[in-house]
Each structure stands twice: as structure tokens, then as C-alpha cells.
Backbone of each chain as ProteinMPNN parsed JSONL, in Angstrom:
{"seq_chain_A": "MDFIPPLFWYFGKTAFVIFMMMWFKWTFPRLRIDQLLTLEWKYLLPINLVNILLMAFVVLMGWHF", "coords_chain_A": {"N_chain_A": [[132.74, 224.766, 292.48], [134.563, 224.89, 289.774], [136.095, 223.362, 287.836], [134.763, 221.49, 287.115], [134.397, 221.686, 283.398], [131.928, 223.419, 281.943], [130.95, 223.098, 279.382], [130.458, 220.344, 280.516], [129.0, 219.985, 282.676], [126.314, 220.322, 281.095], [125.146, 218.17, 279.738], [125.763, 216.385, 281.892], [123.958, 217.327, 283.162], [121.7, 217.599, 281.667], [121.871, 215.085, 280.541], [121.201, 213.286, 284.289], [118.265, 214.254, 284.162], [116.962, 213.311, 282.226], [117.432, 210.678, 282.506], [116.079, 209.867, 285.198], [113.121, 210.828, 284.121], [112.75, 209.066, 282.349], [113.377, 206.793, 284.01], [110.88, 207.388, 285.604], [108.867, 206.764, 284.262], [109.196, 204.007, 283.358], [108.462, 202.397, 285.126], [105.439, 203.54, 286.614], [102.93, 203.079, 285.738], [100.204, 204.296, 282.684], [98.346, 207.201, 284.722], [94.535, 206.65, 284.747], [91.906, 208.352, 283.213], [89.774, 209.231, 285.346], [91.286, 208.683, 287.415], [93.692, 211.075, 286.751], [92.303, 213.515, 286.68], [91.399, 213.71, 289.515], [93.531, 214.109, 290.789], [94.635, 216.461, 289.809], [92.359, 218.252, 290.288], [91.956, 218.364, 292.63], [94.043, 217.393, 293.952], [96.628, 219.008, 292.485], [96.138, 221.681, 292.228], [94.298, 222.939, 294.912], [96.838, 222.276, 296.14], [98.226, 224.963, 294.639], [96.875, 227.303, 295.179], [97.431, 227.231, 297.425], [99.79, 227.783, 297.337], [100.461, 230.112, 295.556], [98.814, 232.032, 297.946], [100.8, 231.628, 300.026], [102.817, 232.762, 298.25], [102.441, 235.284, 298.263], [101.572, 236.29, 300.072], [105.1, 236.046, 301.717], [106.072, 238.327, 299.334], [105.138, 240.189, 300.561], [105.835, 240.636, 303.05], [108.53, 241.412, 302.034], [110.195, 239.139, 302.064], [111.594, 238.308, 300.575], [114.266, 237.509, 297.025]], "CA_chain_A": [[133.095, 223.161, 291.401], [134.542, 225.676, 288.691], [136.327, 222.367, 287.985], [134.33, 220.656, 285.585], [134.553, 221.985, 282.323], [130.3, 223.798, 281.794], [129.847, 221.069, 278.358], [130.07, 218.652, 280.805], [127.73, 220.459, 283.769], [125.596, 220.871, 280.729], [125.246, 216.804, 279.156], [125.461, 215.898, 282.549], [122.216, 218.056, 284.365], [120.921, 217.778, 281.142], [121.146, 213.324, 281.773], [120.202, 213.101, 284.744], [116.929, 214.966, 284.103], [116.323, 212.482, 280.708], [117.431, 209.381, 283.288], [114.515, 210.489, 285.561], [111.965, 210.13, 282.975], [112.913, 207.161, 281.927], [112.416, 205.834, 285.321], [109.534, 207.684, 285.911], [108.12, 206.25, 282.856], [108.984, 203.227, 282.919], [107.503, 202.294, 286.478], [104.093, 203.925, 286.932], [101.974, 202.717, 284.562], [99.881, 205.419, 282.722], [97.192, 207.416, 284.98], [93.314, 206.715, 284.503], [91.715, 209.411, 283.094], [89.353, 210.232, 286.7], [92.959, 209.539, 288.953], [94.583, 212.305, 286.29], [91.594, 214.566, 286.972], [91.394, 213.405, 290.824], [95.438, 214.217, 290.898], [94.232, 217.272, 289.105], [91.618, 219.458, 290.94], [92.1, 217.345, 294.236], [95.921, 218.005, 294.981], [97.839, 219.861, 292.526], [94.901, 222.973, 292.025], [94.21, 223.267, 296.6], [98.328, 223.062, 296.528], [98.722, 225.815, 293.559], [96.32, 227.98, 295.356], [98.073, 227.833, 298.765], [101.238, 228.639, 296.535], [100.004, 231.397, 295.423], [98.899, 232.945, 298.615], [102.832, 232.015, 300.989], [104.068, 233.829, 298.116], [101.757, 237.041, 298.36], [102.638, 236.541, 301.844], [106.437, 236.234, 301.108], [106.428, 239.179, 298.824], [104.142, 241.452, 300.606], [106.443, 241.072, 303.611], [110.148, 241.88, 301.269], [111.193, 238.457, 302.747], [112.0, 237.66, 298.393], [115.936, 238.525, 296.662]], "C_chain_A": [[133.281, 223.716, 290.101], [135.736, 225.374, 287.866], [136.356, 221.414, 286.497], [133.876, 221.594, 284.743], [132.589, 222.927, 282.46], [130.102, 223.318, 280.748], [129.533, 220.543, 279.843], [128.975, 218.889, 282.16], [126.525, 220.466, 282.99], [124.418, 219.559, 279.945], [125.416, 216.698, 280.631], [123.985, 216.225, 283.399], [121.096, 217.226, 283.471], [120.301, 215.903, 281.034], [120.692, 212.983, 282.59], [118.557, 213.015, 284.914], [116.691, 213.702, 282.999], [116.264, 210.965, 281.77], [115.948, 209.557, 284.446], [113.924, 210.071, 285.245], [111.471, 209.246, 283.079], [112.437, 206.601, 283.24], [111.437, 205.964, 285.629], [108.584, 206.407, 285.1], [108.128, 205.167, 282.968], [108.292, 202.029, 284.164], [105.926, 202.393, 287.12], [103.783, 203.142, 285.268], [100.964, 203.861, 284.463], [98.615, 206.039, 283.888], [96.081, 207.286, 284.203], [93.055, 208.33, 284.274], [90.986, 210.895, 284.627], [90.452, 209.736, 287.601], [93.434, 210.461, 288.009], [93.232, 212.992, 287.441], [91.873, 214.389, 288.232], [92.499, 214.251, 291.501], [94.865, 216.109, 290.722], [94.014, 218.804, 289.651], [91.117, 219.298, 292.345], [93.308, 218.042, 295.098], [96.012, 218.766, 294.165], [96.743, 221.058, 292.834], [95.025, 223.641, 293.648], [95.612, 223.625, 296.4], [98.733, 224.676, 296.163], [98.191, 226.571, 294.477], [96.715, 228.331, 296.921], [99.159, 228.486, 298.48], [101.036, 229.699, 297.02], [99.931, 232.831, 296.688], [100.356, 232.973, 300.005], [103.448, 233.199, 299.878], [103.571, 234.786, 298.139], [102.478, 237.197, 299.298], [103.575, 237.232, 302.006], [106.603, 237.548, 300.629], [105.86, 240.578, 299.752], [104.836, 241.938, 302.237], [107.813, 241.172, 303.404], [110.418, 240.537, 301.857], [112.019, 237.602, 301.285], [113.822, 237.891, 298.308], [115.269, 239.449, 296.418]], "O_chain_A": [[132.52, 223.353, 289.204], [136.403, 226.233, 287.289], [137.076, 220.979, 285.598], [133.008, 222.371, 285.142], [132.203, 222.762, 283.617], [128.955, 222.875, 280.696], [128.375, 220.368, 280.221], [128.237, 217.981, 282.542], [125.498, 220.581, 283.659], [123.247, 219.798, 279.65], [124.601, 217.607, 280.789], [123.236, 215.487, 284.039], [120.143, 216.556, 283.868], [119.18, 215.439, 281.242], [119.691, 212.293, 282.393], [117.84, 212.189, 285.48], [115.748, 213.063, 283.466], [115.252, 210.266, 281.814], [114.829, 209.212, 284.064], [113.672, 208.925, 285.616], [110.463, 208.698, 283.526], [111.348, 206.073, 283.468], [110.769, 204.998, 285.996], [107.876, 205.474, 285.479], [107.005, 204.725, 282.727], [107.728, 200.974, 283.875], [105.379, 201.586, 287.872], [104.343, 202.87, 284.206], [100.647, 204.481, 285.477], [97.726, 205.191, 283.975], [96.195, 207.65, 283.032], [93.636, 209.27, 284.817], [91.188, 212.076, 284.907], [90.59, 210.389, 288.635], [93.968, 211.213, 288.824], [93.249, 212.941, 288.671], [92.912, 215.015, 288.439], [92.373, 214.919, 292.527], [94.801, 216.818, 291.726], [94.671, 219.844, 289.636], [90.226, 219.866, 292.977], [93.491, 218.716, 296.112], [95.498, 219.8, 294.593], [96.622, 221.249, 294.044], [95.686, 224.668, 293.799], [95.941, 224.811, 296.409], [99.302, 225.46, 296.923], [99.179, 226.884, 295.14], [96.425, 229.37, 297.514], [99.565, 229.492, 299.061], [101.194, 230.223, 298.122], [100.468, 233.938, 296.659], [100.747, 233.937, 300.664], [104.176, 234.147, 300.171], [104.432, 235.652, 297.988], [103.511, 237.832, 299.514], [103.572, 238.429, 302.292], [107.307, 238.218, 301.384], [106.193, 241.746, 299.55], [104.633, 243.051, 302.721], [108.509, 241.058, 304.413], [111.388, 240.825, 302.557], [112.755, 236.619, 301.192], [114.518, 238.311, 299.232], [115.787, 240.515, 296.086]]}, "seq_chain_B": "MNSFFKYFTDIFYAIKSLLTGMKVTGRYFFSPWEIVTQQYPENRKKLKMFDRFKGEVIMPHNERNEHRCTGCGICETNCPNGSIEVVPVRINMPDGKKKRIIDKHIYHLSMCTFCALCIKTCPSDALAWGQEFEHAVFDRTKLTKILNQPGSSITKDIEE", "coords_chain_B": {"N_chain_B": [[86.984, 216.729, 310.893], [88.397, 214.024, 310.771], [88.871, 213.868, 308.367], [89.742, 215.029, 306.918], [92.533, 215.678, 307.84], [93.31, 212.958, 306.589], [93.27, 213.02, 304.271], [95.338, 214.878, 304.017], [97.558, 212.831, 305.143], [97.49, 210.956, 303.175], [98.77, 212.037, 300.992], [100.493, 211.69, 301.729], [101.441, 209.673, 301.689], [100.569, 208.563, 299.061], [103.116, 209.754, 297.999], [104.767, 207.825, 299.327], [103.52, 205.288, 298.613], [105.152, 206.046, 295.708], [107.645, 206.133, 295.973], [108.443, 203.491, 297.418], [107.788, 202.139, 294.73], [109.378, 202.95, 292.535], [111.971, 202.415, 293.974], [111.476, 199.724, 293.59], [111.975, 199.266, 290.33], [114.897, 200.834, 290.398], [116.625, 199.339, 291.6], [116.28, 196.462, 289.897], [117.236, 198.032, 288.021], [120.017, 197.796, 287.934], [120.496, 195.655, 289.383], [120.126, 193.103, 287.29], [119.688, 190.463, 286.773], [117.781, 190.02, 289.266], [114.559, 188.895, 290.393], [111.675, 190.303, 289.954], [109.274, 190.314, 289.586], [106.083, 189.373, 289.96], [105.524, 185.817, 290.439], [103.707, 184.038, 288.601], [101.831, 181.716, 288.439], [103.193, 179.944, 290.07], [103.171, 180.853, 292.719], [100.695, 181.101, 293.313], [99.192, 179.906, 295.39], [99.712, 181.965, 297.705], [99.192, 183.989, 296.903], [99.06, 187.453, 296.986], [96.628, 190.4, 295.675], [96.894, 193.543, 295.688], [95.706, 196.807, 297.423], [94.326, 198.152, 296.376], [92.727, 196.312, 294.47], [90.367, 196.067, 291.889], [88.572, 192.923, 291.178], [86.485, 191.79, 290.967], [82.584, 192.56, 291.539], [81.732, 192.424, 294.912], [79.473, 191.644, 298.168], [80.188, 192.213, 301.073], [79.77, 190.46, 303.642], [78.856, 190.298, 307.332], [80.061, 187.918, 309.665], [77.501, 186.958, 311.399], [76.313, 186.198, 309.411], [75.348, 189.16, 307.552], [74.128, 191.133, 305.963], [74.779, 194.554, 303.678], [72.731, 195.973, 302.308], [70.549, 197.684, 301.626], [68.359, 197.232, 299.41], [67.626, 199.706, 297.985], [68.389, 200.321, 295.254], [70.557, 202.039, 294.159], [72.672, 201.466, 292.915], [71.825, 199.355, 290.987], [70.782, 201.73, 289.223], [72.947, 203.611, 288.915], [74.939, 201.992, 286.997], [76.5, 201.757, 284.582], [75.972, 199.616, 282.421], [73.843, 198.129, 282.867], [74.661, 195.856, 284.515], [73.962, 194.924, 286.937], [71.324, 193.684, 288.638], [68.147, 194.577, 290.747], [66.669, 192.722, 292.58], [64.41, 193.581, 295.26], [61.776, 193.013, 298.083], [58.984, 193.263, 299.629], [58.02, 193.036, 303.248], [56.477, 192.175, 306.07], [56.844, 193.352, 308.638], [56.451, 193.681, 312.145], [55.495, 195.731, 313.693], [53.537, 196.309, 311.954], [54.182, 198.381, 309.71], [55.202, 198.061, 306.55], [58.151, 196.632, 304.943], [60.916, 197.529, 302.602], [62.831, 194.539, 301.672], [66.586, 193.498, 300.285], [65.274, 190.289, 297.601], [67.182, 188.948, 296.226], [70.091, 189.948, 295.14], [71.455, 190.345, 291.384], [74.781, 190.371, 289.911], [75.738, 190.748, 287.077], [78.786, 189.611, 286.073], [79.502, 189.174, 283.035], [79.371, 191.507, 282.408], [80.215, 193.198, 283.205], [82.0, 196.259, 283.675], [83.91, 197.242, 285.537], [83.698, 199.72, 286.73], [83.309, 200.578, 289.461], [81.225, 202.439, 289.884], [78.848, 202.007, 290.953], [80.354, 200.468, 293.994], [80.68, 203.557, 294.391], [78.765, 205.47, 294.819], [77.239, 203.248, 296.33], [74.658, 204.188, 299.373], [74.528, 202.811, 301.58], [77.008, 201.759, 301.759], [77.787, 198.629, 301.12], [78.008, 197.218, 299.19], [81.84, 196.392, 297.403], [85.258, 195.686, 296.663], [86.317, 192.532, 295.293], [88.055, 190.46, 295.549], [89.145, 187.699, 294.616], [90.187, 187.358, 290.839], [90.583, 185.113, 288.953], [88.469, 184.854, 286.979], [87.837, 183.072, 284.654], [85.846, 181.012, 282.961], [83.255, 177.55, 281.999], [81.531, 178.224, 280.86], [78.648, 180.943, 280.079], [77.036, 180.922, 282.261], [77.181, 180.519, 284.437], [78.569, 183.539, 285.117], [77.338, 184.995, 286.185], [75.811, 185.994, 289.253], [74.718, 185.528, 292.251], [75.014, 187.859, 294.93], [74.063, 188.704, 297.044], [74.444, 186.513, 300.687], [72.55, 183.366, 301.031], [69.737, 183.076, 303.239], [70.4, 184.899, 304.617], [70.613, 188.762, 306.5], [70.021, 192.226, 306.418], [72.451, 193.857, 308.325], [72.411, 195.334, 311.573], [71.959, 197.678, 312.439], [71.856, 199.903, 309.823], [69.938, 202.757, 309.386], [67.036, 203.549, 306.649]], "CA_chain_B": [[88.518, 217.575, 311.443], [89.259, 213.189, 310.284], [89.065, 213.6, 306.612], [91.099, 216.658, 306.623], [94.018, 214.998, 308.331], [93.359, 211.727, 305.73], [93.824, 214.133, 303.083], [97.194, 214.964, 304.104], [97.947, 211.509, 304.95], [97.278, 210.278, 301.512], [99.671, 213.017, 299.74], [102.269, 211.774, 301.942], [100.877, 208.068, 301.991], [101.281, 208.758, 298.168], [104.177, 210.245, 297.384], [105.562, 207.217, 299.813], [104.316, 204.386, 297.509], [105.721, 206.154, 294.595], [109.169, 205.802, 295.742], [108.806, 202.176, 296.62], [107.656, 201.689, 293.117], [110.751, 203.661, 292.252], [113.363, 201.683, 295.059], [111.935, 198.154, 293.007], [112.821, 199.645, 289.409], [115.579, 201.152, 290.631], [117.144, 197.982, 292.37], [116.396, 196.211, 288.698], [118.132, 198.398, 286.673], [121.388, 197.436, 288.742], [120.723, 194.58, 289.232], [118.347, 193.323, 286.253], [119.461, 189.16, 287.065], [116.67, 189.289, 290.269], [112.864, 188.671, 290.14], [111.285, 191.302, 290.626], [107.838, 190.121, 289.389], [105.303, 188.519, 290.14], [106.017, 184.59, 289.398], [101.592, 183.745, 288.826], [101.111, 180.024, 288.557], [103.786, 178.8, 291.214], [102.609, 181.973, 293.534], [99.094, 181.496, 293.617], [98.418, 179.738, 296.725], [99.584, 182.68, 298.471], [99.277, 185.968, 296.15], [98.138, 188.697, 297.375], [96.572, 191.16, 295.455], [97.129, 194.832, 295.938], [94.555, 196.921, 298.142], [92.826, 198.612, 295.415], [92.357, 195.606, 293.093], [88.958, 195.113, 291.711], [88.434, 191.396, 290.93], [84.447, 191.998, 291.016], [81.545, 193.194, 292.855], [80.942, 191.496, 295.824], [79.117, 191.901, 299.075], [80.846, 191.797, 302.18], [78.72, 190.066, 304.637], [79.635, 189.44, 308.797], [80.355, 186.858, 310.658], [75.994, 186.723, 311.704], [75.606, 185.89, 307.899], [74.341, 190.066, 307.567], [74.908, 192.039, 304.858], [74.921, 195.992, 304.814], [72.461, 196.271, 301.452], [68.518, 198.054, 302.31], [67.549, 197.193, 298.697], [67.377, 200.787, 297.319], [68.569, 200.398, 294.015], [71.017, 203.488, 292.939], [73.34, 200.702, 292.467], [71.441, 199.155, 289.632], [70.632, 202.397, 288.524], [73.751, 204.328, 288.191], [75.51, 200.43, 286.55], [76.446, 202.359, 282.932], [75.416, 198.522, 281.758], [73.107, 196.772, 283.303], [74.786, 194.527, 285.373], [73.576, 194.533, 288.558], [70.016, 193.785, 288.999], [68.041, 194.155, 292.605], [64.983, 192.501, 293.011], [63.465, 194.001, 296.377], [60.66, 192.125, 298.296], [58.287, 193.598, 301.054], [57.84, 192.35, 304.222], [55.855, 192.971, 306.62], [57.417, 194.281, 309.998], [55.954, 193.086, 313.738], [54.531, 196.683, 314.228], [52.249, 196.75, 310.638], [54.453, 198.669, 308.639], [55.847, 197.603, 305.568], [59.467, 197.282, 305.184], [61.382, 197.184, 301.366], [63.934, 194.112, 301.523], [66.564, 193.076, 298.933], [65.944, 188.958, 298.048], [68.459, 188.816, 295.211], [70.964, 190.885, 294.418], [71.929, 189.727, 290.835], [75.446, 190.779, 289.386], [76.623, 190.142, 285.693], [80.132, 190.051, 285.917], [80.381, 189.666, 282.463], [79.018, 192.694, 281.577], [80.791, 194.348, 284.357], [83.331, 197.092, 283.317], [84.649, 197.826, 286.831], [83.876, 201.174, 286.908], [82.864, 201.102, 290.307], [79.886, 203.588, 290.525], [78.127, 201.144, 291.76], [80.751, 201.301, 295.58], [81.093, 205.142, 295.146], [76.863, 205.515, 294.915], [75.911, 202.829, 297.575], [75.029, 204.867, 300.786], [75.299, 202.087, 303.215], [78.348, 201.171, 301.851], [77.066, 197.726, 301.413], [79.811, 196.691, 297.946], [82.958, 195.75, 297.852], [86.128, 194.909, 295.06], [86.543, 191.012, 295.951], [90.85, 190.341, 294.935], [89.272, 187.146, 293.102], [90.383, 187.202, 289.625], [90.256, 184.12, 288.42], [87.291, 184.467, 286.254], [87.935, 181.869, 283.413], [84.743, 179.761, 283.214], [83.143, 177.636, 280.421], [79.736, 177.598, 281.098], [78.912, 181.867, 281.128], [75.904, 181.365, 283.083], [78.374, 180.408, 285.933], [78.918, 184.357, 285.182], [75.987, 185.218, 286.787], [76.11, 185.697, 290.367], [73.088, 186.421, 293.17], [75.868, 188.927, 296.032], [73.501, 188.164, 298.383], [74.363, 184.87, 300.714], [71.437, 182.648, 301.366], [69.844, 182.939, 304.241], [71.278, 186.609, 304.973], [69.572, 189.544, 306.481], [70.257, 193.403, 306.974], [72.936, 194.727, 309.682], [70.394, 196.097, 312.407], [72.381, 199.223, 313.025], [71.138, 200.281, 309.145], [68.711, 203.11, 309.036], [67.358, 203.249, 306.291]], "C_chain_B": [[89.323, 215.57, 310.382], [89.434, 213.193, 309.208], [90.134, 214.984, 306.822], [92.649, 216.165, 306.541], [94.287, 213.798, 307.454], [93.238, 212.169, 304.863], [94.926, 214.549, 302.802], [97.971, 213.794, 304.261], [98.321, 211.526, 303.663], [98.945, 210.352, 300.702], [100.866, 211.983, 300.556], [102.362, 210.359, 301.787], [101.665, 207.959, 300.168], [102.863, 208.35, 297.371], [105.724, 208.786, 297.888], [105.678, 205.886, 299.215], [105.069, 204.581, 295.884], [107.434, 206.291, 295.16], [109.369, 204.267, 296.435], [108.388, 201.675, 295.161], [109.105, 202.245, 292.41], [112.132, 202.654, 292.937], [113.235, 200.322, 293.707], [112.456, 198.502, 291.707], [114.055, 199.88, 289.437], [116.176, 199.941, 291.525], [117.137, 197.173, 290.563], [117.203, 196.632, 287.67], [119.577, 198.128, 287.131], [121.754, 196.029, 288.993], [119.854, 193.485, 288.142], [118.474, 191.418, 286.285], [118.535, 189.34, 287.924], [115.591, 189.43, 290.046], [112.575, 189.325, 290.507], [109.229, 191.021, 290.556], [106.947, 189.196, 289.72], [105.214, 186.75, 289.475], [104.554, 183.79, 289.393], [101.805, 182.753, 289.174], [101.269, 179.29, 289.976], [103.516, 179.91, 292.116], [101.102, 181.751, 293.473], [98.582, 181.142, 295.237], [98.925, 181.845, 297.621], [100.444, 184.126, 297.877], [98.82, 186.348, 296.89], [97.979, 189.842, 296.658], [96.729, 192.526, 296.107], [95.498, 195.534, 296.599], [93.52, 197.577, 296.976], [92.676, 198.18, 293.843], [91.141, 195.791, 292.536], [89.158, 193.812, 290.995], [87.289, 191.249, 290.318], [83.76, 192.09, 292.103], [81.246, 192.368, 293.623], [80.764, 192.368, 297.335], [79.428, 191.314, 300.04], [80.078, 191.222, 303.17], [79.16, 189.594, 306.063], [79.738, 188.437, 309.134], [78.544, 186.544, 311.419], [75.482, 186.59, 310.505], [74.829, 187.584, 307.462], [75.484, 190.851, 306.518], [74.224, 194.114, 305.771], [73.694, 196.561, 303.642], [70.97, 196.322, 301.684], [68.123, 197.699, 300.678], [66.713, 198.716, 298.321], [67.545, 200.723, 295.792], [69.017, 201.148, 293.294], [72.037, 202.708, 292.698], [73.106, 200.114, 290.923], [71.564, 201.118, 288.844], [71.435, 203.534, 287.89], [75.549, 203.265, 287.668], [75.079, 200.784, 285.105], [75.916, 200.786, 282.542], [75.09, 198.125, 281.574], [73.487, 196.034, 284.116], [74.541, 193.786, 286.114], [71.853, 194.819, 288.415], [69.622, 193.392, 290.999], [66.816, 193.884, 292.359], [64.428, 192.132, 295.108], [62.276, 193.04, 296.479], [59.93, 193.091, 299.408], [57.497, 192.381, 301.867], [57.258, 192.607, 304.874], [56.389, 193.066, 307.442], [56.27, 194.128, 310.938], [55.384, 194.391, 313.986], [54.19, 197.278, 313.876], [52.917, 197.175, 309.621], [54.972, 197.809, 307.484], [57.39, 198.017, 304.701], [59.843, 196.331, 303.544], [62.673, 196.328, 302.037], [64.459, 193.528, 300.468], [66.689, 190.99, 299.255], [66.516, 188.84, 297.385], [69.304, 190.11, 294.907], [72.468, 190.91, 292.999], [72.753, 190.518, 290.341], [76.026, 189.254, 287.808], [78.118, 190.2, 285.132], [80.636, 190.011, 284.633], [79.69, 190.648, 281.42], [79.182, 193.514, 282.697], [81.607, 195.149, 283.347], [84.105, 197.143, 284.222], [84.813, 199.227, 286.746], [83.58, 201.567, 288.072], [82.233, 201.792, 290.744], [79.643, 202.707, 290.997], [78.299, 201.309, 293.436], [80.559, 202.584, 295.675], [80.039, 205.616, 295.34], [76.892, 204.51, 295.788], [75.965, 203.411, 298.611], [74.926, 204.458, 301.941], [76.308, 201.044, 302.806], [78.37, 199.02, 301.612], [77.764, 196.623, 299.934], [80.816, 197.094, 298.548], [84.117, 195.359, 296.506], [86.4, 193.963, 295.745], [88.53, 190.936, 295.602], [90.119, 188.865, 293.801], [89.244, 187.572, 291.848], [90.353, 186.078, 288.134], [88.839, 183.493, 287.341], [86.856, 183.882, 284.774], [86.822, 181.106, 283.362], [84.124, 179.571, 282.364], [81.723, 177.353, 280.359], [79.645, 179.823, 281.684], [77.427, 182.267, 282.065], [76.098, 181.35, 284.508], [79.248, 182.238, 286.293], [77.929, 186.093, 286.233], [75.766, 185.843, 287.778], [74.855, 186.586, 291.181], [74.801, 186.982, 294.629], [74.949, 188.53, 297.084], [73.509, 186.742, 299.014], [72.781, 184.42, 300.845], [71.637, 182.514, 302.522], [70.3, 184.463, 305.397], [69.858, 187.63, 305.616], [70.763, 190.939, 307.098], [71.277, 193.091, 308.342], [71.997, 195.429, 310.564], [70.789, 197.59, 312.396], [71.815, 200.553, 311.349], [70.214, 201.332, 308.732], [68.915, 203.392, 307.348], [66.705, 205.189, 305.694]], "O_chain_B": [[90.296, 215.601, 309.63], [90.307, 212.414, 308.826], [91.266, 215.46, 306.735], [93.531, 216.213, 305.684], [95.469, 213.454, 307.442], [92.868, 211.236, 304.15], [95.479, 214.633, 301.705], [99.002, 213.665, 303.6], [99.324, 212.042, 303.169], [99.757, 209.569, 300.209], [101.914, 211.614, 300.026], [103.492, 209.871, 301.758], [102.785, 207.514, 299.92], [103.407, 207.464, 296.713], [106.847, 208.628, 297.407], [106.715, 205.238, 299.073], [105.425, 203.686, 295.117], [108.292, 206.618, 294.34], [110.409, 203.703, 296.094], [108.908, 200.665, 294.685], [109.714, 201.467, 291.677], [113.109, 202.31, 292.271], [114.185, 199.923, 293.035], [113.614, 198.091, 291.631], [114.689, 199.266, 288.579], [115.6, 200.109, 292.6], [118.184, 197.413, 289.962], [117.723, 195.998, 286.752], [120.361, 198.415, 286.226], [122.821, 195.425, 288.883], [118.736, 193.174, 288.552], [117.464, 190.853, 285.865], [117.731, 188.516, 287.488], [115.433, 190.359, 289.253], [112.958, 189.484, 291.666], [108.313, 191.437, 291.265], [107.336, 188.029, 289.694], [104.91, 186.489, 288.311], [104.373, 182.92, 290.246], [102.039, 182.637, 290.377], [100.524, 178.619, 290.69], [104.407, 179.427, 292.816], [100.448, 182.765, 293.716], [97.885, 181.806, 296.005], [98.055, 182.662, 297.922], [101.437, 184.818, 298.104], [98.074, 185.708, 297.63], [98.952, 190.594, 296.724], [96.657, 192.465, 297.335], [94.407, 195.007, 296.379], [92.303, 197.465, 296.831], [92.577, 198.772, 292.768], [90.551, 195.234, 293.462], [90.052, 193.78, 290.149], [87.116, 190.648, 289.258], [84.07, 191.834, 293.267], [80.498, 191.46, 293.258], [81.454, 193.319, 297.701], [79.174, 190.12, 300.201], [79.538, 192.208, 303.672], [79.81, 188.549, 306.108], [79.046, 187.8, 308.34], [78.622, 185.559, 312.154], [74.281, 186.809, 310.347], [73.69, 187.446, 307.016], [76.688, 191.046, 306.349], [73.806, 194.628, 306.808], [73.479, 197.751, 303.872], [70.258, 195.339, 301.887], [66.961, 198.106, 300.669], [65.49, 198.85, 298.361], [66.608, 201.183, 295.141], [68.596, 201.359, 292.156], [72.74, 203.381, 291.944], [73.846, 200.284, 289.954], [72.435, 201.477, 288.052], [71.117, 204.221, 286.919], [76.722, 203.589, 287.856], [74.05, 200.475, 284.505], [74.788, 201.089, 282.155], [75.198, 197.436, 280.559], [72.604, 195.351, 284.635], [74.677, 192.567, 286.225], [71.301, 195.888, 288.157], [70.116, 192.714, 291.9], [65.969, 194.687, 291.97], [64.228, 191.143, 295.813], [61.792, 192.41, 295.538], [60.749, 193.712, 300.085], [56.815, 191.41, 301.538], [57.05, 193.8, 304.657], [57.318, 192.435, 306.939], [55.146, 194.435, 310.541], [54.443, 194.201, 314.756], [54.054, 198.434, 314.276], [52.627, 196.686, 308.529], [55.117, 196.624, 307.785], [57.724, 199.049, 304.118], [59.457, 195.207, 303.222], [63.481, 196.918, 302.755], [63.722, 193.019, 299.623], [67.338, 190.361, 300.092], [67.101, 187.924, 297.962], [68.867, 191.151, 294.419], [73.656, 191.2, 293.138], [72.236, 191.599, 290.06], [76.346, 188.08, 287.622], [78.511, 190.685, 284.072], [81.76, 190.471, 284.434], [79.524, 190.616, 280.2], [78.397, 194.386, 283.069], [81.85, 194.669, 282.24], [85.277, 197.094, 283.851], [85.892, 199.818, 286.699], [83.481, 202.787, 288.203], [82.339, 202.049, 291.944], [80.513, 202.415, 291.817], [77.46, 201.796, 294.194], [80.279, 203.044, 296.782], [80.111, 206.453, 296.24], [76.157, 205.02, 296.633], [77.069, 203.439, 299.155], [75.067, 205.054, 303.009], [76.472, 199.908, 303.251], [79.237, 198.374, 302.201], [77.868, 195.397, 299.961], [80.98, 197.748, 299.578], [83.722, 194.784, 295.491], [86.77, 194.207, 296.894], [89.671, 191.395, 295.539], [90.364, 188.814, 292.596], [88.251, 188.24, 291.561], [90.185, 186.218, 286.922], [88.414, 182.371, 287.065], [85.901, 184.152, 284.046], [87.069, 180.136, 284.079], [83.901, 180.501, 281.589], [81.047, 176.436, 279.892], [80.09, 180.287, 282.734], [76.941, 183.345, 282.407], [75.497, 181.894, 285.435], [80.096, 182.429, 287.164], [77.963, 187.271, 286.589], [75.243, 186.86, 287.322], [74.304, 187.663, 290.955], [75.482, 186.041, 295.037], [75.419, 187.936, 298.055], [72.934, 185.813, 298.448], [71.899, 185.271, 300.732], [72.657, 182.153, 303.11], [70.397, 184.689, 306.604], [68.656, 187.467, 305.408], [71.774, 190.857, 307.795], [70.98, 192.28, 309.22], [70.963, 196.0, 310.218], [69.986, 198.522, 312.349], [71.487, 201.72, 311.565], [69.563, 201.049, 307.726], [69.978, 203.474, 306.733], [67.028, 205.638, 304.594]]}, "name": "protein", "num_of_chains": 2, "seq": "MDFIPPLFWYFGKTAFVIFMMMWFKWTFPRLRIDQLLTLEWKYLLPINLVNILLMAFVVLMGWHFMNSFFKYFTDIFYAIKSLLTGMKVTGRYFFSPWEIVTQQYPENRKKLKMFDRFKGEVIMPHNERNEHRCTGCGICETNCPNGSIEVVPVRINMPDGKKKRIIDKHIYHLSMCTFCALCIKTCPSDALAWGQEFEHAVFDRTKLTKILNQPGSSITKDIEE"}
């Protein structure tokens, strides 16, 4: 992919991320505070804890780069 | 175990529902002449609200005119702005015991903030969200509703 100059890569990626954020924000209403707390405590936190365990196991086995 | 699987299916259902919404707005982005919103007064005959819509608090009755309310008053205690009044009555059971049942479950829609604390805390799942949303009336006494239907009784399988 070297035939695309780095400048275009940079701005292309930036525009893509901005477009995704705008798409998301214009699609969904804000989360209510109880929905936000449910998402964070009941879903994101357990996923994080499982991720820590998984990564610790990966490091232990030496499967990383 | 069932709720364990429900946790994970809920996550995938949530992601799927997010993608459904993104699909609608994504399509609208490329074809803005298409109508994607609800055309409310025209479609009110077949308008179906979404599952989590909070229209009003109702007490579902089954086909034998039975509800699930034991009259414990937990909904009344939990309501932050006093929009629920449970009027219990004591009746004599055939075996000589006294039993507490509801006489009236009074719901003031005008004071309700739709926080769902009554529905969440009900131990016998007697309350639910109704889908009705056209609440405009000319007389505010019409907003005070009695949720248990006349002549209704409690479902037999509920233990106190």
C-alpha cells in the first residue's frame, strides 16, 4: 500500500474515525445514567477482568510477540 | 444457568440492535429522500411501540380476570413521589385465617416520573409497562387510575 502517500493515509484514517463517531452519535440517544452504570459495572468491568486473566495467561505461556 | 446464558445472549442482542440502528441511519445518509421516521398521526392505527417503551404502569390480568398483586405495598413504599396507593383489605379465609388482599391499587399517572422502581421491586411481578402513550385529558382526575380491574382476584399460584 505504499503507493498511497502517508499524508492521505493519515487524513483518510482521521476522516474515517470522525465519520464513525458522528454516525454513532447521530444514531443513538444519550444513555440514561442508570443504563450507563449498568453498562459499565455489569458488562464492561467483567469483560475487562476476563481480559486481564486471558492476557496474563497469554503472557505466562509466552504466546505474545 | 439460564440467566448465565441470558447475560451473553443479551450482549449479542444489544450489539445486533445497535447495528440495526446504524443501518437505518446509514441508509438515510445515502438516500435522504427516504422516510425513515414514524409518521405518527397517520400510522396510529398500526403503530406498535418498542418493547422497552414506558407508557404507563399497568397491572396485567389474565383471561380469567386474575392479577398477581398480593397487596404487600412494596411498590407504594418504593415510589419516590407517592403516585401509588395500595388499599388493602382483610378477608376471612375458609380455614379461619385472615388474608390480606388488595381492594384498590390506585395509580396517579400525573405524579409518575416513570422511574420503574415499582415494577422492578414488585416481588410477584404484578406490575408492568403499558404501551399506551396518548395521555392528554381535559380533566386531571382522569389521570388517577385504579389498576386492578373490578371483580378481579389474585392468581392462585402466588404464595405470600
